[in-house]
N, C-alpha and C positions, 0 to 999 in steps of 0.2 A: 504493500500500500504506500502511496506517496505521502510525504510529509506536507501538511497543509499549514500555511501562514495566512491568517485572516484577521481583518478588522472591519469597521463599519463600511468602508469603501472598497476594499480589495480582498480577493481570494486568489491565492496562488498555490499551485501544486508543484512540489519538487520531488522528482523521482530520486530515490536513494541509489548509490553507485551500481548495485547489481540488479536494479529494477528498471523496467522499461527499455529504453534505448540500449543496445548492446553491440553496436558495430564499432569500427576502429577509428572513426573520424573525430567525433565530438567528445569533450571532456566529461567524464563520469561524475565529477565532484560538483553536485548542485545543478542537476538538469531541470530547469524550470519548464515543465511540460505544458502547463496551461495557466492562463491569467485572466481574471475578470475584474472589471472596475464598475462598481455599482450595478452588478449583475449583468453587465455587458461584456461579451467575450472580446478580448483584445488580441489574443494569440491565435496562431493558425498552424496548419500542418504543411510540411514541405510538399507532400503529394497525397491528398485525401483519398485518391482512388487506389493507392497502393495497398496490397495485402500484407506487406512486410513493414509495418510501421515501426517495429523495433530497430530497423536499420536506417531510418530516415530522421531528419530533423523536425523539430516543432518547438513552439514556444520561444524561449530565450536560451539557446544552446551556444556555448562558446567552444572555440577550437584554438589549439596551439600549433603553430608550424604548418599552415595550410600548403605552402609550397615545398617545404622539405622538413621532415620530422627530425628531432634531435638525434644525432649520431648515425643517421641513415648512410651518409657517405663513408663512415668508418666501418660499417658492418659489411661482412662478406655475404654473398648469396647463400641462403640457408641459415644465416646468423640472425641476431636480434638487435633491434634498435628501439629507442624510446618514442612513444607518443605521449606527451605530457598530459596527465589527467586520465589516461587510459591504462597504460601498462607497457609491456614490451610487444612489439610487432615483429613478425618473421619476414625477413627480406627475401623476395622471390624474383625481383627484377632490378635492373640497374637504375631505373628512373622511378622516382617517387610520385605516386598519384593518390591523392587523398580519397578518391572514389574506389580505390582497389579494396577488395575484401581480404584483409590480412588476418592471419592466425594471431590470436591474442593470448598473452600471459598477463592477466590483470594485475595491476599494482595493489598495494596494501592500503585499504581504506578504513578510516574510523569516522564516526559521526557523533556530533554533540548537538542536542536540540534545546531550545529555550522557547519561551512564549512568543517572542517576536523575531526569532532568528534561528538559523541552522548553520553549523560550521562543519565542513567536511574536509578531512585531511587525507592527502594522498602521498604515500611514501614509495619510492621506486627502488628497484634493485640497482646495483652498480654494473654497468655494461660498457666495455671499451673506454673506461675512464669517466663516463657520464653517470650522474646520479642527482636526485633532487628530492625535496619535500615541498609539496604544494598545499597551502591552506586557503580555502575559499569560504568566506562568510557571506550569507545572504540575509540581509536584515530588512524587515518590513517597516515602512514609514507610513505616516498618515495618508498620503496620497502618492505612494510610490514605493520604491525599494532601492537598496544599495547593495552592490557586490564589492566586497573587499578581498583583495588577493595578496597573498604572501608566497613568494617562490624563492626557496633557498637552494643554492648550488652546493650539494654535499659531495660532489665528485671532484676529480682532479683536473678536468678540462673545462674550458670556458663554455658557458651556455649562451648561444646566440639563437634567438627564435622570435616569434611575434605571437600576438593573441588578439582575438576579436570576438564579439558576440554576433552570431547569426540570428538577428531578430526576425522571427517569422510573425508578421503582423497582418491582421485584417480586422478593422474595427467593426464590431457587430456583424462579422462574417460578410461584410459588404465587399463585392469585387472591386478591383482597382480601377477607378474611373475618375471623372472630372470633379468628384466630391473631395478627392484627396489633394493635399499639397505638402510637399516636403521641403523644409527650409534648413539652411546651414549658416553657421556663424562666420563664414569665410567666403571669399569669391570663388566660384566654380571656374575651371579652366579647361573647357572642352577641347581646345587645341592641344592640350597636354595629356588628355586621357590616355591610359594604356590600352583600353579596349572600349568600344562603343557598340552595343547591340540594341538597335531600336528599329526593328523591321517594319513596324507600322507607322513610324514617325508620329506616334501619339504621345510621346514623352517630350515635353518642351523644356529646354534648359535656359534659364535666365541668369542674372548676375549671381544670385545665391539661392536659387530655388528650382525645384522640379515640379512641373504641373502636367496634367493629363488632359488631352483634348476630348477623349471618349473612353469607353470601356476597353481595357486591355484584352487582347485575344491571344497574343503570343509572348513568349519569354523576352524580357529586356534585361540589360546589364550594362553598367557603367563602372569602369575601374579607374581608381586613382583620381578622384574628383578635384583634389587640390593641386594636382600636377607635381606631386612629390615634395612640395614645400610644407614645412611644419606649421600646423594651424591649431587653433583651439578645437579640442575634440567635442563635437556636439552635432545634434540634429533634432528637428522637431517635425513630427508628422501630425497633420490636422485633418479632420473629416467634418465638413460643414453640415452634412446631413444628420450626423449623430452628435454634433457639437462636442467633440472630444479631441483633445490634443495629448499626444504622448511624446516625451522627449528623453534623450539620453545625453549625458555629459560625462566627460572623464576628467580626472585631475592630472592629465598628461597632455602633451602635444602629440598630434597625429600627423604623419606624412603619407597616410594612405587611407582613403575612404571609398568604399564601394557601395553600389546600390544594385540589388538584384530583385527580380520579381517575375511573377506569373499572373494569369488572370485573377487568381484568388488570393495572392499574397504579395507583400512587399517587404524587403529586408535592407535597411540601411546598416552599414557595418563600419565601425571605427577601429582601426588597427593601432596597436601599440608595439613599438620595437622594444625588444628585451635583450640586454647583454648583462650577464652576471658572472663575475669572477669566482673561482673556487672559494668556498667558505663564506660568500657574501649573500645578502638577501635583497630582493626587489619587492617593493610594495606599490600597489596602485588601486584605484577605485573607479567604479562606474555608478552613476546616479540616474535613476529613472523617475520621472514625474508624470502623472496623468491627471488632467483636469477636465472638468466640464465647462465649456466656454460660455454657457448661458448664465452662469452664476456670477 
């Protein structure tokens, strides 16, 4: 059963490490699988038609090292490498692909719960000089929640990775259409995007905003919206039909912001670069706020 954090405005379900999602991409420590604000569903599924929901994303799932997992290059074919927050993955190919179905040796997890928060610790084995301890605390606020991270390098080699939250959002299950608006606290730089997928030309990019001219029918994706420059980490998604805004801010600068979506879901993503020397600790936080705009 998921752990539930609840107050007068919010109800959020957090799957424990060995419950729910069990594939090799997303972090097992604190999988926020569903979220409601004043009984309105905010979270969505990666693919609601799939029969294998335990292998797909939903809610607010985070991932470390989307482009290359920790120690992948040092591992030999048939050997093991780290996926932070998951465990050890078995290397079968020379190129890392986060969509590959890897064999998993789960890390060691411990869980501590309180009335308004849950803390999940993840302790890794030591492989090829890499090891870590991850602690993730999810704390319920009056109109939102906070995710606090602590990642300690307990190995002998430098940890270089990144982390982001894949926010699967659809406000009140409404398809992505012209009722939505996505704003950023920095200037968008389309000429510097790493990738642009906008087949229907229904996503309009302005100075600091994404709008939609009609209901989305095909997948869209924009990579590196800030053009690699370090900017204030934040986004705000509003839906004027349901009069709700949801925002995420980080206590860090980001040099990579992606937006992905399908007809039923949109996902803004704030990346943080992580470099940790042996014996050192890195801490960062993400803050989510949800408001009713009619009040």
